[in-house]
C-alpha positions as CSV (number, residue, x, y, z in Angstrom):
1,M,22.2,13.5,-6.8
2,A,19.6,11.9,-4.7
3,T,17.6,8.8,-5.2
4,I,14.2,7.3,-4.5
5,N,13.1,3.6,-4.6
6,S,10.7,2.5,-7.1
7,V,9.5,-1.0,-8.0
8,L,12.3,-0.9,-10.7
9,G,14.8,-0.1,-8.3
10,P,16.5,3.1,-7.4
11,L,16.2,6.2,-9.7
12,D,18.1,9.4,-9.6
13,T,15.6,12.4,-8.7
14,S,16.9,14.2,-11.9
15,D,15.5,11.6,-14.0
16,L,12.2,11.9,-13.2
17,G,10.7,15.1,-14.3
18,F,7.4,16.5,-13.3
19,T,6.2,14.1,-10.7
20,L,3.0,14.0,-8.6
21,S,3.9,12.4,-5.3
22,H,0.2,11.4,-4.2
23,E,-1.9,10.4,-6.8
24,H,-5.3,8.6,-6.4
25,I,-6.4,6.4,-9.7
26,M,-9.8,5.3,-7.8
27,V,-11.2,6.0,-4.4
28,A,-13.5,3.9,-3.0
29,S,-14.5,4.7,0.6
30,P,-16.5,2.2,2.8
31,G,-20.4,2.8,2.3
32,I,-19.7,4.9,-1.1
33,L,-20.7,2.1,-3.3
34,Q,-23.6,1.5,-1.2
35,D,-24.8,5.0,-0.7
36,Y,-24.1,6.3,-4.5
37,P,-23.9,3.3,-7.0
38,E,-24.2,5.4,-10.0
39,L,-20.8,6.9,-9.1
40,I,-18.6,3.9,-8.6
41,G,-20.3,1.3,-10.0
42,T,-18.5,-2.4,-10.3
43,D,-18.2,-1.6,-14.1
44,I,-15.9,1.0,-13.2
45,I,-13.8,-0.7,-10.8
46,E,-13.3,-3.4,-12.8
47,R,-11.9,-1.2,-15.7
48,V,-9.6,0.7,-13.3
49,V,-8.2,-2.5,-12.1
50,D,-7.4,-3.7,-15.4
């Protein structure tokens, strides 16, 4: 069976189950915070990082 490399080491792909291959928890492009502070405030960023 095929394997992938993870932060915990190699994993067999059959052990993964349903997996999203590209997921953004938080996106903050340059200028967004300055233009739309109500959408991405520092309090939200601090909660995401925690």
